[in-house]
Every structure is written in structure tokens, then in C-alpha cells.
C-alpha positions as CSV (number, residue, x, y, z in Angstrom):
1,M,-44.4,208.4,231.5
2,N,-42.6,211.7,231.6
3,A,-42.1,212.6,235.3
4,K,-42.6,216.3,234.5
5,K,-46.1,215.6,233.2
6,Q,-47.2,213.7,236.3
7,K,-49.3,215.5,238.9
8,K,-50.1,214.3,242.4
9,V,-53.8,214.1,243.0
10,M,-54.3,212.3,246.3
11,G,-52.8,209.4,248.2
12,L,-55.1,206.7,249.4
13,C,-53.7,203.7,251.2
14,G,-56.2,201.3,249.8
15,E,-59.0,202.9,251.8
16,T,-62.3,204.4,250.9
17,P,-62.3,208.3,250.9
18,K,-63.8,209.7,254.0
19,L,-66.2,212.6,254.1
20,G,-64.4,215.8,254.7
21,E,-61.0,214.3,254.1
22,S,-58.7,216.6,252.0
23,Q,-55.5,216.1,250.1
24,R,-53.5,218.3,247.8
25,C,-53.6,218.1,244.0
26,I,-50.0,218.9,243.6
27,G,-47.2,218.1,246.1
28,E,-46.2,215.5,248.6
29,E,-47.9,216.5,251.8
30,P,-51.6,216.6,252.6
31,D,-53.2,220.0,252.7
32,V,-55.3,219.8,255.8
33,G,-58.6,221.6,255.5
34,G,-58.6,222.2,251.8
35,S,-58.3,220.8,248.3
36,I,-60.8,217.9,248.0
37,T,-64.1,217.7,249.7
38,L,-66.1,214.5,249.5
39,A,-69.8,213.8,249.6
40,D,-72.1,210.8,249.1
41,D,-75.5,212.6,248.7
42,G,-74.8,214.7,245.6
43,K,-76.7,217.7,247.1
44,M,-76.1,221.3,246.1
45,P,-73.5,222.9,248.5
46,D,-74.7,225.6,250.8
47,G,-74.4,229.0,249.2
48,A,-73.6,227.7,245.7
49,E,-75.4,229.4,242.9
50,P,-76.0,227.7,239.6
51,R,-74.5,229.4,236.6
52,K,-77.0,230.8,234.1
53,N,-74.9,230.7,230.9
54,R,-74.4,227.1,229.8
55,N,-74.2,227.6,226.0
56,T,-70.6,226.4,225.5
57,W,-70.5,223.6,223.0
58,L,-67.8,220.9,223.2
59,K,-67.5,220.1,219.5
60,R,-64.2,218.1,219.5
61,K,-64.1,214.4,219.4
62,Y,-63.6,212.8,222.8
63,K,-62.3,209.6,224.3
64,L,-64.0,207.2,226.7
65,G,-62.3,204.3,228.3
66,T,-62.7,201.4,230.8
67,W,-60.1,199.9,233.0
68,N,-60.1,197.2,235.7
69,I,-57.5,198.6,238.1
70,R,-57.5,195.7,240.6
71,N,-57.6,197.6,243.9
72,M,-57.1,201.3,244.5
73,T,-53.9,201.1,246.6
74,A,-51.6,203.9,247.8
75,G,-50.7,206.2,245.0
76,K,-52.7,204.3,242.3
77,L,-55.3,207.0,241.9
78,N,-52.6,209.4,241.1
79,T,-51.3,207.0,238.4
80,I,-54.7,206.4,236.9
81,I,-55.5,210.0,236.6
82,N,-52.1,210.7,235.1
83,E,-52.6,207.9,232.6
84,A,-56.1,209.3,231.7
85,N,-54.6,212.7,231.1
86,E,-51.6,211.2,229.1
87,N,-54.1,209.4,226.8
88,N,-56.5,212.4,226.6
89,I,-59.3,210.4,228.1
90,D,-62.4,212.5,229.0
91,I,-64.4,209.7,230.7
92,L,-62.8,206.6,232.3
93,G,-64.9,203.8,233.7
94,I,-63.1,202.0,236.6
95,T,-63.8,198.6,237.9
96,E,-62.7,196.7,241.0
97,H,-61.6,199.7,243.0
98,R,-62.6,197.8,246.2
99,W,-63.6,200.9,248.1
100,A,-66.6,200.8,250.4
101,Q,-69.9,202.7,250.1
102,K,-70.7,205.3,247.5
103,G,-70.2,209.0,246.7
104,H,-68.2,211.5,244.6
105,F,-65.3,213.8,245.1
106,K,-63.3,216.4,243.1
107,T,-59.6,217.1,242.9
108,D,-58.1,220.6,242.9
109,C,-57.3,220.1,239.3
110,G,-61.1,219.9,238.5
111,E,-61.4,216.1,237.7
112,Q,-64.6,214.5,239.2
113,I,-64.7,210.9,240.4
114,I,-68.0,209.1,241.2
115,Y,-67.8,205.7,242.9
116,S,-70.1,202.9,244.1
117,G,-69.1,199.9,246.3
118,K,-70.2,197.6,249.0
119,E,-70.9,198.6,252.6
120,K,-67.5,197.2,253.5
121,A,-64.4,197.2,251.3
122,G,-64.3,194.0,249.2
123,Q,-63.3,192.6,245.8
124,S,-65.5,194.7,243.6
125,G,-66.7,198.3,243.0
126,V,-67.2,200.6,240.0
127,A,-66.3,204.2,239.4
128,I,-66.3,206.9,236.7
129,F,-63.6,209.5,236.2
130,L,-64.5,212.6,234.3
131,S,-62.1,215.3,233.1
132,K,-62.5,218.9,234.2
133,T,-64.3,219.8,231.0
134,T,-66.5,216.7,230.9
135,S,-67.6,217.2,234.5
136,K,-69.6,220.2,233.4
137,S,-71.9,218.0,231.3
138,I,-73.1,215.8,234.3
139,I,-76.8,215.7,234.8
140,G,-76.9,213.1,237.5
141,Y,-75.8,209.7,238.6
142,K,-77.1,206.6,240.3
143,P,-74.9,204.2,242.3
144,V,-76.9,201.0,241.8
145,N,-74.6,198.6,243.6
146,D,-71.0,197.5,243.7
147,G,-71.2,196.2,240.2
148,I,-73.3,198.8,238.4
149,L,-73.1,202.6,238.3
150,T,-75.2,204.8,236.0
151,I,-74.4,208.4,235.0
152,R,-76.2,210.8,232.6
153,L,-74.4,213.4,230.5
154,F,-75.8,216.4,228.6
155,G,-75.1,215.8,224.9
156,Q,-75.2,218.2,222.0
157,A,-77.7,216.2,219.9
158,K,-78.8,213.6,222.5
159,N,-78.1,213.1,226.1
160,I,-75.9,210.1,227.0
161,T,-76.6,207.4,229.6
162,L,-73.4,205.6,230.6
163,I,-73.5,202.4,232.6
164,Q,-70.2,201.2,234.1
165,V,-70.3,197.5,235.2
166,Y,-68.2,194.9,236.9
167,A,-69.8,191.5,236.3
168,P,-69.4,188.5,238.7
169,T,-66.2,186.5,238.1
170,S,-66.0,182.9,237.0
171,A,-66.2,181.8,240.6
172,A,-69.8,183.2,240.9
173,S,-72.8,181.0,240.8
174,E,-75.4,181.0,238.0
175,E,-77.8,182.7,240.3
176,E,-75.4,185.6,240.9
177,I,-74.9,186.0,237.1
178,E,-78.6,185.9,236.5
179,E,-79.2,188.5,239.2
180,F,-76.5,190.8,237.8
181,Y,-78.1,190.8,234.3
182,D,-81.6,191.2,235.7
183,I,-80.5,194.4,237.5
184,L,-78.6,195.6,234.5
185,Q,-81.6,195.0,232.3
186,K,-83.8,197.0,234.7
187,E,-81.4,200.0,234.5
188,V,-81.4,199.8,230.7
189,D,-85.2,199.8,230.7
190,K,-85.3,202.8,233.0
191,K,-83.2,205.1,230.9
192,D,-84.7,207.8,228.9
193,K,-85.6,206.3,225.5
194,R,-84.2,209.4,223.7
195,D,-80.7,208.9,225.3
196,I,-77.8,207.3,223.7
197,L,-76.8,204.2,225.8
198,I,-73.2,203.2,226.4
199,I,-72.3,200.3,228.6
200,S,-68.7,199.6,229.5
201,G,-66.7,197.6,232.0
202,D,-65.3,194.1,232.9
203,F,-67.9,191.5,231.9
204,N,-65.7,188.5,232.8
205,A,-66.9,186.9,229.6
206,G,-65.4,185.7,226.3
207,V,-67.4,186.8,223.3
208,G,-65.2,185.9,220.3
209,G,-66.5,186.7,216.9
210,K,-69.9,186.6,215.3
211,I,-71.4,183.1,214.8
212,N,-74.8,183.7,213.2
213,R,-76.8,186.4,211.3
214,E,-78.8,187.2,214.4
215,E,-75.6,188.9,215.7
216,D,-75.2,191.1,212.6
217,G,-74.3,194.6,213.9
218,I,-74.0,193.3,217.5
219,V,-70.8,191.2,217.4
220,G,-68.0,191.7,214.9
221,I,-65.9,189.2,213.1
222,T,-62.6,190.3,214.8
223,G,-63.5,189.4,218.4
224,L,-60.6,187.7,220.1
225,G,-60.7,184.1,221.3
226,E,-63.6,181.6,221.6
227,R,-67.0,182.3,223.1
228,N,-67.7,180.8,226.5
229,E,-70.9,180.4,228.6
230,R,-70.6,183.8,230.1
231,G,-70.0,185.2,226.6
232,T,-73.2,183.7,225.4
233,I,-75.1,185.3,228.2
234,L,-73.6,188.7,227.3
235,V,-74.3,188.3,223.6
236,D,-77.9,187.3,224.3
237,F,-78.3,190.5,226.4
238,A,-76.8,192.6,223.7
239,V,-79.0,191.0,221.0
240,A,-82.1,191.5,223.1
241,N,-81.3,195.2,223.6
242,E,-79.8,195.8,220.1
243,I,-76.4,196.9,221.6
244,A,-73.2,196.6,219.6
245,I,-70.1,195.2,221.3
246,K,-67.7,197.6,219.5
247,N,-64.3,196.2,220.4
248,T,-65.2,193.1,218.4
249,M,-65.6,195.1,215.3
250,F,-62.2,196.6,214.5
251,E,-59.4,194.6,212.9
252,K,-56.3,195.0,215.2
253,H,-53.2,193.2,216.1
254,P,-54.0,190.9,219.1
255,R,-51.9,193.2,221.3
256,R,-54.6,195.8,220.7
257,L,-57.5,193.4,221.3
258,F,-56.9,191.4,224.5
259,T,-57.8,193.1,227.7
260,W,-56.7,190.6,230.4
261,T,-53.5,188.5,230.9
262,S,-53.4,185.4,233.2
263,P,-50.9,185.5,236.2
264,D,-48.5,183.2,234.4
265,G,-48.7,185.4,231.3
266,K,-49.6,182.5,229.0
267,T,-53.3,183.3,228.5
268,K,-54.6,186.5,227.0
269,N,-58.4,187.1,226.7
270,Q,-60.8,189.8,225.6
271,I,-63.2,190.1,228.6
272,D,-63.6,193.9,229.0
273,Y,-66.0,195.6,226.5
274,I,-67.4,198.9,225.4
275,M,-70.9,198.7,223.9
276,I,-73.3,201.2,222.4
277,E,-76.8,201.0,221.0
278,K,-76.7,199.6,217.5
279,R,-78.4,202.6,215.9
280,W,-75.6,204.8,217.2
281,A,-72.7,202.4,216.6
282,S,-71.2,204.5,213.8
283,A,-70.5,207.3,216.4
284,I,-67.6,205.1,217.7
285,Q,-64.7,205.5,215.2
286,D,-62.2,203.3,216.9
287,V,-61.6,201.0,219.9
288,T,-58.2,199.9,221.0
289,T,-56.2,198.9,224.1
290,K,-53.3,201.1,225.4
291,P,-50.6,198.6,226.2
292,K,-48.2,201.3,227.5
293,A,-50.7,202.4,230.2
294,D,-49.7,200.9,233.5
295,C,-51.2,200.9,237.0
296,D,-50.1,197.5,238.3
297,T,-53.0,195.5,237.0
298,D,-53.5,192.4,234.8
299,H,-56.0,194.3,232.6
300,E,-55.4,196.6,229.7
301,L,-56.8,200.1,229.4
302,L,-59.5,200.0,226.7
303,V,-60.3,203.2,224.9
304,I,-62.8,204.4,222.2
305,I,-62.8,207.6,220.1
306,R,-66.3,209.1,219.7
307,C,-67.6,211.8,217.5
308,L,-70.7,212.7,219.6
309,A,-70.3,216.0,221.4
310,L,-71.2,217.0,224.9
311,Q,-72.7,220.3,226.2
312,R,-72.5,221.9,229.6
313,W,-75.5,221.1,231.8
314,R,-77.6,224.3,232.2
315,S,-79.0,224.7,235.7
316,W,-79.9,223.3,239.1
317,S,-83.6,223.8,238.2
318,S,-83.2,221.8,235.1
319,T,-81.7,219.0,237.1
320,F,-84.5,219.1,239.6
321,S,-87.1,218.8,236.7
322,Y,-85.2,215.9,235.3
323,L,-85.3,214.1,238.6
324,L,-89.0,214.6,239.0
325,S,-89.6,213.1,235.5
326,L,-87.8,209.9,236.5
327,L,-89.7,208.7,239.6
328,L,-88.5,205.2,239.0
329,L,-84.9,206.3,238.7
330,P,-83.8,208.0,242.0
331,T,-80.7,209.6,240.4
332,I,-78.3,211.5,242.7
333,S,-78.1,214.9,241.1
334,L,-74.7,216.5,240.5
335,P,-75.1,219.7,238.5
336,S,-72.0,221.4,237.1
337,A,-72.5,224.4,239.3
338,S,-71.9,222.2,242.4
339,L,-68.5,220.9,241.2
340,S,-66.6,223.9,242.6
341,G,-67.1,222.9,246.2
342,L,-68.9,219.7,247.3
343,Q,-69.9,219.6,250.9
């Protein structure tokens, strides 16, 4: 990456961000008392006034990605944000950050990061990075647990519910896998039926290609590798919910298909996926990995290009009305007006 294009965002020594902790967006030394403010309640900051004019339309195509980054160590957040900006990614789902607890924070450059983890730092965790522009479309979010994070975005034609996931690894028991999919199914059932649903992340499952007609429009013929037991569970979930696994549907060189490489470099599998409701599948024009993107992980950055547009969220009162309408979904509200100074 061109060093001139890199920008320092924050330096985290593998630790969870602390409330009130601040670091500079550009430069080497921390800027004590300013720059980034963190919060885990999503409340409106004191004195902040919601903007009344939210009629700006984001008509361009935008990119969404997912990346297992294998631990957010010192300086890695800088690298990840730089890679997202280099690849013009508007929304990046992150898995296995290994931070503790949940919350959101903003950089001086305007990017927003929402994260969900365990009570103590561990081997899991999910997060979502949003560019400065995309952050203005946030309606709210819900940190379900260390493996599931839901965010809702204001869309031009339809609102978008995005669920970022990190499924249990191959070492997990059948009970843990069943519990994961039970919780994921509940989140899918709770979403507004009018929303476009996208699910992305590391499923630790091999899907391969389509094997029967029941999977038409759900699994493509270009999926990499063979289906395993976890892959069967994922496909069953996708079929039941009519969700298309899009990175099995584009003919690519294997270098652009596999998302994980074994430690010895001999095994390459496709275990990270981006999925969208079947009826909206045509909105995704391409899915590919970005082999040149690097953040010291054994996973590849997986990116889609979408043609659905986002719009800025309108007001705090609209967010409050939205929350009241979803009594079964206690979303943490994060209106765009609050992005200028979270407390």
C-alpha cells in the first residue's frame, strides 16, 4: 500500500477500547482529551441536536465486505481501516476481533465502528466498520452476543438489515452449533419484513456447489470445495429462509474464491460468505476476494458490489418511533446526528 495514502486512526495493543479513551486520527502520539469518544449505550449525547434536513440521496453503487482479522492487535485497526479505504469499502463486517464487551466509537476521520464481544476478551467477537458517508444512514444496532451483531440502515427504496456473524469453529460441539443457528434464526425472524436482509461473516462451513434443485437460487454451481457437515447446516438455514449464498454464484479463478488458508499453506477453503434474500439477489453484481489486502490474517477480504442505494437517516424522533415499533428487538439507537460526538 502507498505509504502516502495511509492514515493513522488509533493504536490498540490488543485491548478493548475503554470509555472516554481518546487517540488521534492522524499522527503518532495520542491526543489526550480529544479525537475519539467511545460509548456502549448508543444514547444521544448531551446538547446534540438532530439535523432536520436528511434528503441527500446516495445514488452511487457501494461496496460491502467481510473479513476475519484474527485479533485486533496493536496497529491492526489502522491497517484494516486503510485497507477498507484503499478498496473503497463502505461497510466492512469484522469477525474475531477478540475485544471484550460491546459498544461503538468514531474516529476523527468520521468512520464509525460498532462492536460486540464477550464479557472478557476471548477468541471471538464481531464488529461493523462504516465509512463516514455510510454512517449517516444508521438507524440503530443490536449487539446480540460475541458471534452475532445486527445493524439497520436507511435505504433509498428499502431499509437494510445487516447481520454480521462469527459461527463456532470446528472444535465446537453440536449443541453450540445448534444454539448459534437458533439465535441467528430468531434475529432473522425479528427483522422488519420490508427490509432487505444481508448476512455476512465467517461461518466456518464448507458449502461447495449446488447439489439439488431445492438449492436453485440459494447455492451456485461455482462454490469452492466440497460440502461438509457444517456446510449442510448452513445451506439448510439458507434454504429455509430463502437466502442466496452469493459468493458461490460467480465464476472466478480459485484465487478469488477461497477465503481461508491453513497454517501450512496447503489447504484453501471457502468458509466466509455474504448472503442476501433470494428476491433481492440481483442487487449484488459481483463477489470477490481481495488477495492483496493484508492485515496479518489467514483469511481473505471478501467484497461485494451492490447497486442498492442508501439515504441519510432523518431524525432522532424517527429513530425513537422505530424503537417503539420493535418491542421484541431492543435495538441500541445510533442516529446520524449523534455521530459528531458520542459521550
